[in-house]
N, C-alpha and C positions, 0 to 999 in steps of 0.2 A: 675729570672724570668725561667719560664721554655720553654722548648724546642722542640721540635717538631724530635726529631731522634728515629729511627726503627732502631731495631738490625736484623731484618730479619730473629728473631725464634721467637719467640713469640711477639705478639703485644704489644706496648705500651703507654696507654692510660693517656693525659696529661692532667695537669691542668692550662688551659690556661686565666683562671679568668675573662670569659664571662658569665657565668650562678650562676644566684646567688641559695644557698642553698633552698629555698621555692620552684622553680619551680621544681626544681630533688626531691623534696620530694612528690611534687603533683603526679608526671609519676612514680615515686615508690608505692604509693598508688593505683593508675590503674595497674600497674604488679601485685603489692601483690592480687587481686581479684583473679586473675588466678595462680598466683606463691607465695603463702604463703610465707612470708620470717621468717624465725626462728633464733635466735641468743645465740650461745654457749658463755657463758663466765664459763671459766674455773677459780677457786678462790681456795685460801688457808683462812680458818677461817681470820688470821691475816691482811688479804686485808682490811676486813669489818672494822676494825680500826683504817685503815689510811685515807686520805683526797682523794689519788684520784679516789677511788673506788664511795664513795659518790658525788663526784662530776660526775662521768661516770654517773650512777643513774638516777642526776638530768637533765645529758642531753637526757640519753635514753629516760627519759618519756615524753620525748616532739617528741618522734620518733614512729609517730600512724600509720605509715606505718607498722608497725613490729608486727608479728600478735601472733608470742610467744617467750618470753625468759628463754632456760633451765640453768638453774645455775650448775655446778658441786661444790660442798664443798667438800673439802679436811682438814683433822686434825681437827674436831669439836666433842666433847662430848654433849652429851643430851642439856645441856643447852647452850652451843653454836649455836647448829642448830634451837631449837627457837627463838635464839634472832636473826641468820639468817632469819628465816621466818618475824619477824617484822621489818628487816631493808629491807627487799626488797619487805615487802607487799607495800611500796607506788607505785611500778611501776604499773601503769594502766593496761600496756598490760597483759594477758594470762601469766604467772607464773610458773618454776617447779623447785624446787632442788632439786639433786639427792647427799644427804647425805652419802659419798661412807664410812662412818666410821659407818653410820647407824647398827644394826642387820638385818635388811631386805634385804639391799645391799650388805651385808658381806655374808648372806645365798645365794645369789643369787652369789658372787663370789664363794663360796664353790661350787655350782653347776660346777660352771665352773673349777676347780681345779679338780673336780671326773675326768673331760674328757681332762684333757690336755690341757685346753683353757684359764685361769686365765693368767691375763698381769704377768708377774714375776716380778718386783718390781713398788713402786710408784715412781708416776711422772706425770709431766703436760700430758703428752702421755697417760697413764691410765685413766686420769681424762676425758681427751678430749674422747678416746675411747667410756665408759661407755656413754656418752653425746649421741655419736651418734646412739649409738643402741637405746637411749630411746629414739631420733627422727624418727630413724626406724619406733618402733612401731606405730606410729599414720599412717603412711603408706603415707602423704602427699607428692605431687610432685609437690615438690617447690624450694626452695633456702634455704640454711643454710651456715650461719657466724658466722663466729669464732674474737675476739679477746681476748687481755689479760684483767685484772683487776689493772694494776698498771700504766698506761699510767696516767702521770702529766699533760700532756696536750691534754688532751681527748677535742674534741667537736664534735657534732654528724654527720657535715659534713665529717668526717672520713668513718664512717658507710653505706652513702648513698654513698659514691666513691664509695667506695667498693665491696658493693651489686650492684650497678646500671648493670654493665654490664653483670653479671647472670642475672637480672634479668627482661631483657627488651626484650622481646618476638624477636624484630628485629635483634638483636647481638645474633654472632654465639656460642658466649664462655659458656663455661660448667664450668667454674675455672678463679677467680682472685684473684692475690695475689699484696698485698697495699705494695707500696714503699715509703721513705720518707727520709729527712735527720737528721742525728743523732747528734742534736747542744743544747746545754745547760751550762748556766751559761759562756757563750764566749768560749765554749770550743769544740773541735769536737768528739764525742766520737763515740758509735758504735765498739769498741775492736776488736772483734770475728769475726764481716764480715771484718773490713779494714785489719787486722792483723792474722786471720788464714785463713778464708773461702776462699776472692779475692786470696792471693798469692798463697794457695797450691791450687785452683783451675788452675792456670797457671803452678805451679809445676808439679801435677800430668800429664800437657798436655807432657812438655815436659821429663819427665822421661817414660811413657807409650804408648805418643804417643797420633797425632790425633784420638778425641772421641765426637761422636755426642753426647752422655751424658753429657761430659765436656761443650761441643758447647753451651749446652741448659742451665744448671747450671749457666753459666757465663751470660747469658742473661739477669738475672732479678739484677736489681738495689740491692735490696736488699733481698737475698735470706731469711734471716733467721728472715725476719719479722712475727711477730705471730698473720698478721692478716688477713685474706685469707676467701674467700667467694665460694662454689661450688653448683652446681644444686645438689637435695638431691639422685638423684638416684646415683652418685657417692659413697657413703657412702656405700652401700654394699659388693662393691669388694676392699674397701682401706684396705692398708693394712701399720701401722704405727707402728716405734719404739715408748717403753715406755719410752725414756728417752729423754734427752736434744737434741738428735736426729728427735724430732718430726717434724719441719720446713723441714728438707734436705728429711727427709720420706717419707711425703706428695708428695712434689714437684717431690721426682724419682718414686713416683707408679701414678702420675699424665703422668708422660712422657712417664711410661710404661705401660696405659692403654688408652692414647687421641692424637691426633694427637695434634701436638702444633700450628696447627691454630685453635684451640677453648682454647686456655689457655690465659691469658691475665696480664699485670702487670696494674696497675692504682695507679698513682701519689693522695694520701689522706690526705696529711699534707706538709706544709713548714716547721713545724720543728717540732719535736716529742721526748719525753725523759720518760723515767720509771724509776722502783727500779732499782737501779746500782748492780750487782755482785761483790766481791770481788774478788781480782785474785787469790787466795788462792793457790800462789806456795806451801807451806808447807804442803797442803793436798788436794792429787789428787782427794779426794771422794768429792768436797764439788767446789763453785763458778764457774769461768771461769776454771781453770782446769779441773773439772770432765766436764764440756760442750765441752770446746775441744776436748777433749777423747771421748765422747759419736757423735759429729759432724762425727770426723773423723774416727773414726768406721762405722758409716752410709754410710761414701763414701767408702770408701775399701769394705764395703761389697756389695755396689750397681755394684761399679763395678767389681767384684767379679762377681758375676749374670751374667753379660756382658763377661765372658772369660776371663776377666784380671789375668794374674797371677804376688802375690805375693810371697815374701821371704824376709828374711833378709835382702840380700845382695840388695833387691830393695827399701826396707823401708830407709836401710841407705844412698844411693842416695837421696829419695825424701826428707831426714831430710835436708840435706848440700843444693838442688837446692832451698827447701822450705826459709831456715834459709836467705840466695844470697839475694832471692826474697824479702822477706818479710824486709829485710832492706832497700833495693832500696826504698821499699814504706813508710815505715817509714818516708825517703825526703822527698817525691814528698808529702805526707799528710801534712806534715810540712810547706810546700813552700803554699797549697792549705789554709793551715789553716790562717797562716801568712797573705796570699794577701786579705783575708777575716774579718780581726779584731780579729782572733780566735786563739786559744794555742793549742799547745798539747806541752805533757812534754816527752821529746824525750826519756830521760832516763826511764822512765815507760815504754813506750813504746817499746825499745827495751827488758827491763825485760821480757814482756807480750811475746814478739818475740820469748825469749829466752826458755821461758816456753813451749810456743807451739811448738816448734820444739823438745822438751824433749817428747813431748805427742805425736808426731808424731809416735816415736819409741814405746813410751808406750801401744799406739792403736793397732799397730802393733802387738804387740808381743800378745796383749788377743787378738786381731783374730787369729794369728798362732796359740795359745794354745788352742782354742775352735772352731775348726773347725765341732764341729756336735752342735752349738747353732743356734737357733732359733731367730733371733734376731728380726723379728717384732711378734707383735699380731696379732692374725690370725683376715681375715676378717671375717662379719658380716654375709656373705654369709653360710662361714662352720660352725659358732656358731647355724645359726640357720637348718643349716641340720642335727647338732648333736641334737640340745634340742630345735626345733621347736617353744615351749610355752615360751621359756625364756624370749623373748622381752616384753611377756605381762604380765609375772609378774614379768617386772620389772617395769610396766607402773602400776602396781598395788602397788607394794611395794611402791614407789614415792604417789602415792595417798595417802595411807594410812598414809605416815609418815607425811605428809601435813595435815591430818585430825585429827591428833592424839593428844591429849589432853597431 
């Protein structure tokens, strides 16, 4: 059962289960008449072959308040792109597919590269960044939402609850972040949030001292949730990482650019599950190992921009503090799971903590070895300053891809 606790940093909007989905969607249809609602779906082609996305599309087809759905398609050849066009054609809403591996969008990327503005690595962040640029080309002042394409427990009320706070003109919010419990198959999931981010934030506070940015991140119940919505005017100035640091990067940009009074988190599901990444202890370039390094680098870099000084001694201290804090939380999570009839594998959880602790040092070394790195993709304001016509060229490229036989 939901509580009504507020943390005093960002507003928490609970699900007290006193309101029907139909009533909320009716209101959203009214709001959308003056604040059009666009949904971004970053997708790998492989996700079109999984049942999760098929169910998501069936649910979205019933969300008539959505003005447009923008699909960012990665890792697709020509035949696969043609299949994607057919796959998404059942959506009754206006929809567009950004074929990132197609020749037209590759040409757009080459123009960006000539100006030193192209994202430096593939990934979800890069996919989302291009979709944001495409949305900006429409010049509509509305709401833009995003969620993943591998949610196996999806229902359309997740989206309705996510966009409602920023679509309602009587609310002050410009950004909403989804949260939920990660439970599936009688097991407590969400390892990276539980075993990396939560103890790392607590440990950073002990090592570097009290910092309002750490208070802000700790206020989010699920900071790594891939579901968020914002008013479209935010897209112009946002600078995000191209790697697994996307979610932390977005929250960091909101903290830099907006008052916490206009940021909220919203309870969007009683249960949530999606595709699970392997731990990948043997390969730091894959799975949760890479994710932990990317997220940790994003935190280090953000704190550094606020004047926090990092060196090898501080990273070693942080590792020791994190390791003890995380092991204590493994015990707490085990008790929480048992009390609710769930399970946790304590051996595997401690293995994950050991890997994440080692990766704190690895991420720190990457940070120290690359002092001139530019970890964030440029804002679309900067892109438009350098290449004023590019977003319209992107719009035309997507149109031609959609109509080409």
